[in-house]
A tleap script that builds the chain and sets N, CA, C and O, in Angstrom:
source leaprc.protein.ff14SB
mol = sequence {
  NMET TRP THR GLN GLN LEU PHE ARG LYS ARG
  PHE LYS PHE GLN ASN PRO LEU ARG GLN ASN
  TYR ARG HIE THR GLN CYS LEU GLY GLU PHE
  LEU GLY LEU ASP ARG ARG LEU LEU ARG SER
  VAL ILE PHE PHE ILE GLY ASP ALA GLU LEU
  LYS THR ALA LEU PRO GLU ASN VAL LEU THR
  LYS GLY LEU SER ASN TYR ILE LYS SER PHE
  THR GLU PRO VAL LEU SER SER ALA ARG VAL
  VAL GLU ILE GLU HIE GLU LEU GLN ALA LEU
  LYS THR SER ARG ALA SER ARG ARG ALA ASP
  HIE VAL LYS SER LEU LYS ALA ARG TYR GLU
  SER VAL THR THR CYS PRO ARG CYS GLY GLY
  ALA LEU VAL ASN TYR VAL ARG HIE CLEU
}
set mol.1.N position { 101.962 96.167 99.785 }
set mol.1.CA position { 103.234 95.913 100.443 }
set mol.1.C position { 103.707 97.192 101.133 }
set mol.1.O position { 103.476 98.300 100.648 }
set mol.2.N position { 104.369 97.014 102.262 }
set mol.2.CA position { 104.995 98.122 102.969 }
set mol.2.C position { 106.499 97.932 102.862 }
set mol.2.O position { 106.980 96.842 102.553 }
set mol.3.N position { 107.231 99.002 103.119 }
set mol.3.CA position { 108.687 98.932 103.059 }
set mol.3.C position { 109.277 99.360 104.397 }
set mol.3.O position { 108.888 100.374 104.976 }
set mol.4.N position { 110.217 98.564 104.865 }
set mol.4.CA position { 110.962 98.864 106.083 }
set mol.4.C position { 112.366 99.260 105.660 }
set mol.4.O position { 112.974 98.594 104.822 }
set mol.5.N position { 112.880 100.329 106.229 }
set mol.5.CA position { 114.242 100.729 105.927 }
set mol.5.C position { 115.071 100.626 107.199 }
set mol.5.O position { 114.758 101.245 108.217 }
set mol.6.N position { 116.134 99.832 107.121 }
set mol.6.CA position { 117.100 99.701 108.210 }
set mol.6.C position { 118.431 100.190 107.678 }
set mol.6.O position { 119.041 99.561 106.814 }
set mol.7.N position { 118.865 101.304 108.198 }
set mol.7.CA position { 120.051 101.976 107.691 }
set mol.7.C position { 119.817 102.277 106.213 }
set mol.7.O position { 118.901 103.039 105.902 }
set mol.8.N position { 120.586 101.728 105.299 }
set mol.8.CA position { 120.381 102.036 103.874 }
set mol.8.C position { 119.696 100.898 103.127 }
set mol.8.O position { 119.511 100.984 101.913 }
set mol.9.N position { 119.320 99.841 103.826 }
set mol.9.CA position { 118.675 98.703 103.169 }
set mol.9.C position { 117.166 98.789 103.331 }
set mol.9.O position { 116.654 99.197 104.374 }
set mol.10.N position { 116.472 98.395 102.281 }
set mol.10.CA position { 115.013 98.396 102.280 }
set mol.10.C position { 114.505 96.964 102.163 }
set mol.10.O position { 115.046 96.159 101.405 }
set mol.11.N position { 113.454 96.658 102.928 }
set mol.11.CA position { 112.843 95.334 102.937 }
set mol.11.C position { 111.332 95.493 102.776 }
set mol.11.O position { 110.709 96.298 103.469 }
set mol.12.N position { 110.764 94.741 101.883 }
set mol.12.CA position { 109.313 94.775 101.682 }
set mol.12.C position { 108.662 93.723 102.571 }
set mol.12.O position { 109.223 92.650 102.793 }
set mol.13.N position { 107.458 94.044 103.083 }
set mol.13.CA position { 106.679 93.078 103.858 }
set mol.13.C position { 105.201 93.347 103.613 }
set mol.13.O position { 104.814 94.423 103.159 }
set mol.14.N position { 104.381 92.340 103.926 }
set mol.14.CA position { 102.954 92.453 103.698 }
set mol.14.C position { 102.362 93.603 104.503 }
set mol.14.O position { 102.804 93.889 105.615 }
set mol.15.N position { 101.372 94.246 103.939 }
set mol.15.CA position { 100.648 95.296 104.631 }
set mol.15.C position { 99.998 94.695 105.875 }
set mol.15.O position { 99.114 93.848 105.747 }
set mol.16.N position { 100.413 95.111 107.081 }
set mol.16.CA position { 99.867 94.498 108.289 }
set mol.16.C position { 98.385 94.793 108.509 }
set mol.16.O position { 97.706 94.026 109.192 }
set mol.17.N position { 97.873 95.874 107.952 }
set mol.17.CA position { 96.437 96.145 108.068 }
set mol.17.C position { 95.635 95.089 107.318 }
set mol.17.O position { 94.633 94.584 107.825 }
set mol.18.N position { 96.077 94.762 106.120 }
set mol.18.CA position { 95.397 93.720 105.347 }
set mol.18.C position { 95.586 92.347 105.991 }
set mol.18.O position { 94.661 91.535 106.031 }
set mol.19.N position { 96.784 92.103 106.491 }
set mol.19.CA position { 97.078 90.831 107.130 }
set mol.19.C position { 96.199 90.647 108.376 }
set mol.19.O position { 95.630 89.576 108.587 }
set mol.20.N position { 96.095 91.696 109.195 }
set mol.20.CA position { 95.256 91.605 110.391 }
set mol.20.C position { 93.784 91.463 110.031 }
set mol.20.O position { 93.040 90.756 110.710 }
set mol.21.N position { 93.365 92.133 108.964 }
set mol.21.CA position { 91.974 91.998 108.520 }
set mol.21.C position { 91.669 90.531 108.210 }
set mol.21.O position { 90.648 89.990 108.635 }
set mol.22.N position { 92.561 89.915 107.475 }
set mol.22.CA position { 92.374 88.501 107.127 }
set mol.22.C position { 92.392 87.627 108.383 }
set mol.22.O position { 91.602 86.690 108.500 }
set mol.23.N position { 93.284 87.930 109.312 }
set mol.23.CA position { 93.347 87.154 110.555 }
set mol.23.C position { 92.050 87.279 111.362 }
set mol.23.O position { 91.543 86.288 111.886 }
set mol.24.N position { 91.518 88.500 111.457 }
set mol.24.CA position { 90.274 88.658 112.221 }
set mol.24.C position { 89.100 87.984 111.516 }
set mol.24.O position { 88.198 87.464 112.174 }
set mol.25.N position { 89.106 87.990 110.187 }
set mol.25.CA position { 88.054 87.288 109.440 }
set mol.25.C position { 88.094 85.793 109.758 }
set mol.25.O position { 87.071 85.184 110.073 }
set mol.26.N position { 89.286 85.219 109.670 }
set mol.26.CA position { 89.437 83.778 109.925 }
set mol.26.C position { 89.113 83.431 111.372 }
set mol.26.O position { 88.440 82.436 111.639 }
set mol.27.N position { 89.587 84.241 112.298 }
set mol.27.CA position { 89.342 83.992 113.707 }
set mol.27.C position { 87.858 84.089 114.036 }
set mol.27.O position { 87.320 83.239 114.746 }
set mol.28.N position { 87.199 85.116 113.525 }
set mol.28.CA position { 85.759 85.259 113.741 }
set mol.28.C position { 84.991 84.081 113.184 }
set mol.28.O position { 84.064 83.578 113.818 }
set mol.29.N position { 85.377 83.641 111.998 }
set mol.29.CA position { 84.717 82.485 111.377 }
set mol.29.C position { 84.953 81.225 112.197 }
set mol.29.O position { 84.018 80.464 112.445 }
set mol.30.N position { 86.183 81.000 112.616 }
set mol.30.CA position { 86.520 79.816 113.405 }
set mol.30.C position { 85.746 79.782 114.721 }
set mol.30.O position { 85.259 78.730 115.134 }
set mol.31.N position { 85.635 80.938 115.378 }
set mol.31.CA position { 84.992 81.002 116.694 }
set mol.31.C position { 83.488 81.250 116.617 }
set mol.31.O position { 82.802 81.221 117.638 }
set mol.32.N position { 82.977 81.490 115.421 }
set mol.32.CA position { 81.552 81.785 115.280 }
set mol.32.C position { 81.190 83.141 115.866 }
set mol.32.O position { 80.104 83.319 116.418 }
set mol.33.N position { 82.109 84.099 115.741 }
set mol.33.CA position { 81.898 85.448 116.273 }
set mol.33.C position { 81.754 86.451 115.137 }
set mol.33.O position { 82.354 86.295 114.073 }
set mol.34.N position { 80.965 87.465 115.374 }
set mol.34.CA position { 80.895 88.583 114.445 }
set mol.34.C position { 82.265 89.261 114.476 }
set mol.34.O position { 82.757 89.606 115.550 }
set mol.35.N position { 82.879 89.454 113.323 }
set mol.35.CA position { 84.214 90.028 113.260 }
set mol.35.C position { 84.282 91.413 113.902 }
set mol.35.O position { 85.343 91.832 114.364 }
set mol.36.N position { 83.157 92.119 113.930 }
set mol.36.CA position { 83.146 93.455 114.535 }
set mol.36.C position { 83.405 93.413 116.043 }
set mol.36.O position { 83.704 94.442 116.649 }
set mol.37.N position { 83.292 92.236 116.648 }
set mol.37.CA position { 83.600 92.100 118.078 }
set mol.37.C position { 85.104 92.021 118.329 }
set mol.37.O position { 85.560 92.218 119.455 }
set mol.38.N position { 85.867 91.734 117.287 }
set mol.38.CA position { 87.315 91.588 117.421 }
set mol.38.C position { 87.998 92.926 117.157 }
set mol.38.O position { 87.630 93.644 116.227 }
set mol.39.N position { 88.974 93.252 117.960 }
set mol.39.CA position { 89.714 94.501 117.797 }
set mol.39.C position { 91.083 94.186 117.219 }
set mol.39.O position { 91.802 93.325 117.725 }
set mol.40.N position { 91.427 94.881 116.174 }
set mol.40.CA position { 92.706 94.687 115.506 }
set mol.40.C position { 93.667 95.789 115.934 }
set mol.40.O position { 93.289 96.958 116.011 }
set mol.41.N position { 94.907 95.409 116.212 }
set mol.41.CA position { 95.922 96.397 116.531 }
set mol.41.C position { 97.245 95.946 115.927 }
set mol.41.O position { 97.593 94.766 115.972 }
set mol.42.N position { 97.969 96.891 115.368 }
set mol.42.CA position { 99.309 96.643 114.832 }
set mol.42.C position { 100.255 97.474 115.680 }
set mol.42.O position { 100.088 98.687 115.807 }
set mol.43.N position { 101.252 96.811 116.261 }
set mol.43.CA position { 102.180 97.496 117.154 }
set mol.43.C position { 103.601 97.217 116.709 }
set mol.43.O position { 104.030 96.065 116.646 }
set mol.44.N position { 104.328 98.283 116.400 }
set mol.44.CA position { 105.720 98.160 115.990 }
set mol.44.C position { 106.607 98.380 117.203 }
set mol.44.O position { 106.497 99.397 117.888 }
set mol.45.N position { 107.483 97.425 117.465 }
set mol.45.CA position { 108.388 97.482 118.609 }
set mol.45.C position { 109.685 98.168 118.190 }
set mol.45.O position { 110.136 98.025 117.054 }
set mol.46.N position { 110.271 98.904 119.107 }
set mol.46.CA position { 111.553 99.549 118.823 }
set mol.46.C position { 111.366 100.977 118.368 }
set mol.46.O position { 110.373 101.630 118.691 }
set mol.47.N position { 112.333 101.445 117.619 }
set mol.47.CA position { 112.349 102.841 117.191 }
set mol.47.C position { 111.711 103.034 115.822 }
set mol.47.O position { 112.271 103.714 114.963 }
set mol.48.N position { 110.553 102.444 115.621 }
set mol.48.CA position { 109.886 102.573 114.331 }
set mol.48.C position { 109.413 104.001 114.130 }
set mol.48.O position { 108.877 104.626 115.045 }
set mol.49.N position { 109.616 104.508 112.925 }
set mol.49.CA position { 109.133 105.837 112.551 }
set mol.49.C position { 108.234 105.653 111.346 }
set mol.49.O position { 108.690 105.287 110.263 }
set mol.50.N position { 106.959 105.911 111.546 }
set mol.50.CA position { 105.992 105.752 110.472 }
set mol.50.C position { 105.943 107.040 109.663 }
set mol.50.O position { 105.804 108.124 110.228 }
set mol.51.N position { 106.056 106.925 108.342 }
set mol.51.CA position { 106.208 108.090 107.469 }
set mol.51.C position { 104.886 108.664 106.962 }
set mol.51.O position { 104.853 109.791 106.468 }
set mol.52.N position { 103.806 107.911 107.076 }
set mol.52.CA position { 102.519 108.389 106.578 }
set mol.52.C position { 101.475 108.300 107.681 }
set mol.52.O position { 101.655 107.573 108.658 }
set mol.53.N position { 100.391 109.036 107.525 }
set mol.53.CA position { 99.284 108.980 108.481 }
set mol.53.C position { 98.619 107.614 108.380 }
set mol.53.O position { 98.338 107.123 107.286 }
set mol.54.N position { 98.372 107.014 109.531 }
set mol.54.CA position { 97.775 105.679 109.575 }
set mol.54.C position { 96.616 105.668 110.565 }
set mol.54.O position { 96.492 106.587 111.373 }
set mol.55.N position { 95.766 104.646 110.516 }
set mol.55.CA position { 94.649 104.560 111.461 }
set mol.55.C position { 95.133 104.489 112.912 }
set mol.55.O position { 96.294 104.179 113.178 }
set mol.56.N position { 94.224 104.779 113.836 }
set mol.56.CA position { 94.581 104.823 115.260 }
set mol.56.C position { 95.004 103.474 115.823 }
set mol.56.O position { 95.584 103.419 116.908 }
set mol.57.N position { 94.728 102.386 115.111 }
set mol.57.CA position { 95.118 101.066 115.618 }
set mol.57.C position { 96.512 100.631 115.144 }
set mol.57.O position { 96.904 99.485 115.364 }
set mol.58.N position { 97.253 101.519 114.503 }
set mol.58.CA position { 98.648 101.264 114.138 }
set mol.58.C position { 99.502 102.110 115.085 }
set mol.58.O position { 99.473 103.339 115.037 }
set mol.59.N position { 100.261 101.428 115.945 }
set mol.59.CA position { 100.942 102.108 117.046 }
set mol.59.C position { 102.441 101.825 117.084 }
set mol.59.O position { 102.907 100.771 116.654 }
set mol.60.N position { 103.178 102.799 117.611 }
set mol.60.CA position { 104.594 102.598 117.928 }
set mol.60.C position { 104.820 102.795 119.427 }
set mol.60.O position { 105.918 102.563 119.933 }
set mol.61.N position { 103.770 103.225 120.129 }
set mol.61.CA position { 103.816 103.393 121.589 }
set mol.61.C position { 102.375 103.416 122.092 }
set mol.61.O position { 101.439 103.587 121.311 }
set mol.62.N position { 102.207 103.243 123.395 }
set mol.62.CA position { 100.877 103.342 123.995 }
set mol.62.C position { 99.984 102.135 123.807 }
set mol.62.O position { 98.761 102.265 123.851 }
set mol.63.N position { 100.565 100.964 123.599 }
set mol.63.CA position { 99.753 99.769 123.377 }
set mol.63.C position { 98.840 99.474 124.571 }
set mol.63.O position { 97.654 99.194 124.397 }
set mol.64.N position { 99.390 99.536 125.760 }
set mol.64.CA position { 98.613 99.236 126.969 }
set mol.64.C position { 97.418 100.186 127.098 }
set mol.64.O position { 96.303 99.742 127.374 }
set mol.65.N position { 97.639 101.474 126.901 }
set mol.65.CA position { 96.544 102.442 126.985 }
set mol.65.C position { 95.499 102.203 125.904 }
set mol.65.O position { 94.301 102.354 126.146 }
set mol.66.N position { 95.952 101.832 124.715 }
set mol.66.CA position { 95.011 101.553 123.622 }
set mol.66.C position { 94.110 100.383 123.997 }
set mol.66.O position { 92.893 100.445 123.824 }
set mol.67.N position { 94.707 99.332 124.503 }
set mol.67.CA position { 93.920 98.154 124.892 }
set mol.67.C position { 92.952 98.505 126.021 }
set mol.67.O position { 91.790 98.098 125.992 }
set mol.68.N position { 93.421 99.249 127.003 }
set mol.68.CA position { 92.580 99.626 128.148 }
set mol.68.C position { 91.454 100.575 127.759 }
set mol.68.O position { 90.508 100.748 128.528 }
set mol.69.N position { 91.533 101.192 126.588 }
set mol.69.CA position { 90.488 102.124 126.166 }
set mol.69.C position { 89.187 101.402 125.823 }
set mol.69.O position { 88.135 102.038 125.754 }
set mol.70.N position { 89.239 100.105 125.609 }
set mol.70.CA position { 88.040 99.320 125.326 }
set mol.70.C position { 87.506 98.790 126.652 }
set mol.70.O position { 88.011 97.800 127.182 }
set mol.71.N position { 86.486 99.452 127.183 }
set mol.71.CA position { 86.013 99.140 128.532 }
set mol.71.C position { 84.697 98.375 128.570 }
set mol.71.O position { 84.360 97.782 129.594 }
set mol.72.N position { 83.959 98.379 127.486 }
set mol.72.CA position { 82.668 97.692 127.456 }
set mol.72.C position { 82.843 96.210 127.136 }
set mol.72.O position { 83.379 95.871 126.081 }
set mol.73.N position { 82.403 95.322 128.025 }
set mol.73.CA position { 82.482 93.886 127.725 }
set mol.73.C position { 81.603 93.534 126.525 }
set mol.73.O position { 80.486 94.035 126.399 }
set mol.74.N position { 82.109 92.675 125.651 }
set mol.74.CA position { 81.329 92.252 124.489 }
set mol.74.C position { 81.026 90.756 124.534 }
set mol.74.O position { 80.220 90.260 123.747 }
set mol.75.N position { 81.675 90.035 125.462 }
set mol.75.CA position { 81.457 88.601 125.617 }
set mol.75.C position { 81.259 88.276 127.100 }
set mol.75.O position { 81.802 88.948 127.977 }
set mol.76.N position { 80.483 87.246 127.352 }
set mol.76.CA position { 80.313 86.800 128.737 }
set mol.76.C position { 81.574 86.076 129.196 }
set mol.76.O position { 82.367 85.614 128.375 }
set mol.77.N position { 81.750 85.982 130.497 }
set mol.77.CA position { 82.914 85.267 131.050 }
set mol.77.C position { 82.911 83.811 130.596 }
set mol.77.O position { 83.966 83.253 130.296 }
set mol.78.N position { 81.735 83.197 130.543 }
set mol.78.CA position { 81.634 81.792 130.109 }
set mol.78.C position { 82.088 81.651 128.656 }
set mol.78.O position { 82.783 80.694 128.313 }
set mol.79.N position { 81.697 82.606 127.797 }
set mol.79.CA position { 82.091 82.540 126.380 }
set mol.79.C position { 83.595 82.749 126.235 }
set mol.79.O position { 84.222 82.135 125.371 }
set mol.80.N position { 84.178 83.602 127.063 }
set mol.80.CA position { 85.623 83.814 127.027 }
set mol.80.C position { 86.350 82.516 127.358 }
set mol.80.O position { 87.344 82.187 126.711 }
set mol.81.N position { 85.873 81.774 128.352 }
set mol.81.CA position { 86.486 80.489 128.719 }
set mol.81.C position { 86.360 79.506 127.560 }
set mol.81.O position { 87.314 78.793 127.247 }
set mol.82.N position { 85.191 79.462 126.920 }
set mol.82.CA position { 85.002 78.587 125.752 }
set mol.82.C position { 86.001 78.940 124.649 }
set mol.82.O position { 86.617 78.056 124.054 }
set mol.83.N position { 86.153 80.216 124.387 }
set mol.83.CA position { 87.065 80.676 123.336 }
set mol.83.C position { 88.503 80.293 123.681 }
set mol.83.O position { 89.261 79.871 122.807 }
set mol.84.N position { 88.877 80.437 124.942 }
set mol.84.CA position { 90.227 80.033 125.364 }
set mol.84.C position { 90.475 78.567 125.036 }
set mol.84.O position { 91.541 78.208 124.537 }
set mol.85.N position { 89.491 77.726 125.318 }
set mol.85.CA position { 89.638 76.289 125.030 }
set mol.85.C position { 89.718 76.028 123.524 }
set mol.85.O position { 90.520 75.211 123.070 }
set mol.86.N position { 88.886 76.721 122.760 }
set mol.86.CA position { 88.895 76.552 121.302 }
set mol.86.C position { 90.236 76.988 120.711 }
set mol.86.O position { 90.773 76.331 119.819 }
set mol.87.N position { 90.771 78.101 121.215 }
set mol.87.CA position { 92.053 78.592 120.704 }
set mol.87.C position { 93.201 77.676 121.112 }
set mol.87.O position { 94.133 77.464 120.336 }
set mol.88.N position { 93.137 77.137 122.320 }
set mol.88.CA position { 94.183 76.204 122.758 }
set mol.88.C position { 94.173 74.958 121.882 }
set mol.88.O position { 95.231 74.451 121.509 }
set mol.89.N position { 92.990 74.465 121.556 }
set mol.89.CA position { 92.878 73.300 120.673 }
set mol.89.C position { 93.418 73.624 119.282 }
set mol.89.O position { 94.104 72.807 118.668 }
set mol.90.N position { 93.107 74.810 118.798 }
set mol.90.CA position { 93.610 75.232 117.492 }
set mol.90.C position { 95.127 75.334 117.503 }
set mol.90.O position { 95.794 74.915 116.557 }
set mol.91.N position { 95.658 75.887 118.565 }
set mol.91.CA position { 97.102 76.077 118.692 }
set mol.91.C position { 97.852 74.749 118.647 }
set mol.91.O position { 98.941 74.671 118.078 }
set mol.92.N position { 97.291 73.732 119.228 }
set mol.92.CA position { 97.975 72.446 119.285 }
set mol.92.C position { 97.649 71.538 118.097 }
set mol.92.O position { 98.254 70.477 117.945 }
set mol.93.N position { 96.697 71.948 117.256 }
set mol.93.CA position { 96.344 71.090 116.125 }
set mol.93.C position { 97.431 71.152 115.049 }
set mol.93.O position { 98.127 72.157 114.909 }
set mol.94.N position { 97.559 70.094 114.319 }
set mol.94.CA position { 98.583 69.992 113.275 }
set mol.94.C position { 98.359 71.008 112.163 }
set mol.94.O position { 99.316 71.528 111.591 }
set mol.95.N position { 97.091 71.291 111.855 }
set mol.95.CA position { 96.763 72.176 110.735 }
set mol.95.C position { 97.224 73.615 110.961 }
set mol.95.O position { 97.386 74.370 110.003 }
set mol.96.N position { 97.433 73.991 112.197 }
set mol.96.CA position { 97.793 75.386 112.452 }
set mol.96.C position { 99.277 75.568 112.740 }
set mol.96.O position { 99.683 76.616 113.243 }
set mol.97.N position { 100.079 74.582 112.434 }
set mol.97.CA position { 101.521 74.706 112.687 }
set mol.97.C position { 102.112 75.873 111.918 }
set mol.97.O position { 101.740 76.126 110.772 }
set mol.98.N position { 103.017 76.568 112.542 }
set mol.98.CA position { 103.634 77.754 111.939 }
set mol.98.C position { 104.321 77.434 110.614 }
set mol.98.O position { 104.216 78.196 109.653 }
set mol.99.N position { 105.011 76.326 110.570 }
set mol.99.CA position { 105.735 75.970 109.346 }
set mol.99.C position { 104.772 75.827 108.171 }
set mol.99.O position { 105.072 76.268 107.062 }
set mol.100.N position { 103.620 75.212 108.412 }
set mol.100.CA position { 102.625 75.053 107.356 }
set mol.100.C position { 102.106 76.420 106.910 }
set mol.100.O position { 101.906 76.667 105.721 }
set mol.101.N position { 101.895 77.288 107.876 }
set mol.101.CA position { 101.390 78.625 107.578 }
set mol.101.C position { 102.400 79.400 106.726 }
set mol.101.O position { 102.029 80.010 105.724 }
set mol.102.N position { 103.651 79.376 107.116 }
set mol.102.CA position { 104.693 80.097 106.376 }
set mol.102.C position { 104.828 79.529 104.965 }
set mol.102.O position { 104.967 80.283 104.002 }
set mol.103.N position { 104.787 78.227 104.843 }
set mol.103.CA position { 104.878 77.583 103.526 }
set mol.103.C position { 103.714 78.030 102.631 }
set mol.103.O position { 103.898 78.319 101.449 }
set mol.104.N position { 102.527 78.077 103.214 }
set mol.104.CA position { 101.345 78.509 102.479 }
set mol.104.C position { 101.482 79.954 102.014 }
set mol.104.O position { 101.143 80.268 100.873 }
set mol.105.N position { 101.975 80.838 102.881 }
set mol.105.CA position { 102.153 82.243 102.521 }
set mol.105.C position { 103.168 82.405 101.403 }
set mol.105.O position { 102.959 83.186 100.475 }
set mol.106.N position { 104.273 81.666 101.493 }
set mol.106.CA position { 105.293 81.754 100.446 }
set mol.106.C position { 104.733 81.325 99.103 }
set mol.106.O position { 104.958 81.978 98.084 }
set mol.107.N position { 104.004 80.221 99.111 }
set mol.107.CA position { 103.419 79.725 97.862 }
set mol.107.C position { 102.445 80.746 97.288 }
set mol.107.O position { 102.362 80.929 96.074 }
set mol.108.N position { 101.716 81.403 98.170 }
set mol.108.CA position { 100.697 82.347 97.738 }
set mol.108.C position { 101.292 83.642 97.187 }
set mol.108.O position { 100.804 84.168 96.187 }
set mol.109.N position { 102.341 84.160 97.828 }
set mol.109.CA position { 102.856 85.479 97.473 }
set mol.109.C position { 104.099 85.463 96.585 }
set mol.109.O position { 104.492 86.514 96.080 }
set mol.110.N position { 104.721 84.324 96.382 }
set mol.110.CA position { 105.911 84.282 95.538 }
set mol.110.C position { 105.609 83.880 94.112 }
set mol.110.O position { 106.481 83.957 93.246 }
set mol.111.N position { 104.398 83.457 93.858 }
set mol.111.CA position { 104.051 83.007 92.518 }
set mol.111.C position { 104.035 84.169 91.528 }
set mol.111.O position { 103.579 85.265 91.852 }
set mol.112.N position { 104.534 83.921 90.332 }
set mol.112.CA position { 104.455 84.910 89.265 }
set mol.112.C position { 103.375 84.530 88.255 }
set mol.112.O position { 103.198 85.206 87.242 }
set mol.113.N position { 102.657 83.449 88.535 }
set mol.113.CA position { 101.614 82.990 87.619 }
set mol.113.C position { 100.224 82.985 88.250 }
set mol.113.O position { 99.225 82.884 87.537 }
set mol.114.N position { 100.146 83.095 89.603 }
set mol.114.CA position { 98.868 82.999 90.294 }
set mol.114.C position { 98.622 84.244 91.139 }
set mol.114.O position { 99.521 84.721 91.831 }
set mol.115.N position { 97.401 84.765 91.079 }
set mol.115.CA position { 97.016 85.938 91.871 }
set mol.115.C position { 96.919 85.545 93.343 }
set mol.115.O position { 96.223 84.582 93.669 }
set mol.116.N position { 97.608 86.275 94.259 }
set mol.116.CA position { 97.544 85.931 95.674 }
set mol.116.C position { 96.183 86.205 96.298 }
set mol.116.O position { 95.864 85.636 97.342 }
set mol.117.N position { 95.371 87.066 95.684 }
set mol.117.CA position { 94.045 87.372 96.225 }
set mol.117.C position { 93.008 86.328 95.864 }
set mol.117.O position { 92.326 85.790 96.736 }
set mol.118.N position { 92.889 86.040 94.564 }
set mol.118.CA position { 91.789 85.175 94.120 }
set mol.118.C position { 92.230 83.790 93.685 }
set mol.118.O position { 91.396 82.900 93.514 }
set mol.119.N position { 93.540 83.593 93.501 }
set mol.119.CA position { 94.025 82.292 93.068 }
set mol.119.C position { 93.945 82.090 91.561 }
set mol.119.O position { 94.336 81.038 91.055 }
set mol.120.N position { 93.442 83.090 90.840 }
set mol.120.CA position { 93.329 82.992 89.385 }
set mol.120.C position { 94.665 83.202 88.698 }
set mol.120.O position { 95.633 83.654 89.309 }
set mol.121.N position { 94.700 82.870 87.433 }
set mol.121.CA position { 95.926 83.031 86.651 }
set mol.121.C position { 96.195 84.501 86.387 }
set mol.121.O position { 95.277 85.265 86.086 }
set mol.122.N position { 97.456 84.894 86.500 }
set mol.122.CA position { 97.845 86.255 86.153 }
set mol.122.C position { 97.931 86.364 84.637 }
set mol.122.O position { 98.394 85.447 83.959 }
set mol.123.N position { 97.485 87.479 84.128 }
set mol.123.CA position { 97.459 87.701 82.682 }
set mol.123.C position { 98.533 88.734 82.353 }
set mol.123.O position { 98.636 89.771 83.008 }
set mol.124.N position { 99.311 88.441 81.350 }
set mol.124.CA position { 100.331 89.374 80.893 }
set mol.124.C position { 99.652 90.393 80.003 }
set mol.124.O position { 99.156 90.052 78.930 }
set mol.125.N position { 99.626 91.639 80.439 }
set mol.125.CA position { 98.916 92.684 79.713 }
set mol.125.C position { 99.936 93.636 79.095 }
set mol.125.O position { 100.762 94.215 79.802 }
set mol.126.N position { 99.876 93.792 77.799 }
set mol.126.CA position { 100.760 94.716 77.098 }
set mol.126.C position { 99.869 95.695 76.363 }
set mol.126.O position { 98.984 95.301 75.604 }
set mol.127.N position { 100.108 96.961 76.593 }
set mol.127.CA position { 99.304 97.990 75.940 }
set mol.127.C position { 100.058 98.482 74.720 }
set mol.127.O position { 101.209 98.907 74.817 }
set mol.128.N position { 99.408 98.420 73.583 }
set mol.128.CA position { 99.999 98.902 72.339 }
set mol.128.C position { 99.479 100.305 72.057 }
set mol.128.O position { 98.277 100.563 72.124 }
set mol.129.N position { 100.376 101.177 71.751 }
set mol.129.CA position { 99.968 102.569 71.440 }
set mol.129.C position { 99.844 102.783 69.962 }
set mol.129.O position { 99.512 103.885 69.524 }
savepdb mol mol.pdb
quit
């Protein structure tokens, strides 16, 4: 989890690096692409101040330059058109509705009895000295 501070209030949110990793895994699987062909970028809009050193794909400025830095084509024009059609179909399908996605995330991360990673039962561990 990461923490956002706005004035004196703190808000926790999912680690966007892990979230993007999962998104690229799913997208690569859906499209039948090697995940290494997909580029992940996290961009914070506004006056975000990052307090720790992060990878080069976590940005608060320079998004356009970062994207333009990838100059070698990795897909043919025909494959790009195919992917556009596949993504448009996915976007309009019932299974990918935002509300369903948000509901799924809440169920996964709000549980106090189920592990959000593996789905297994959480074990109450008490260490006796």
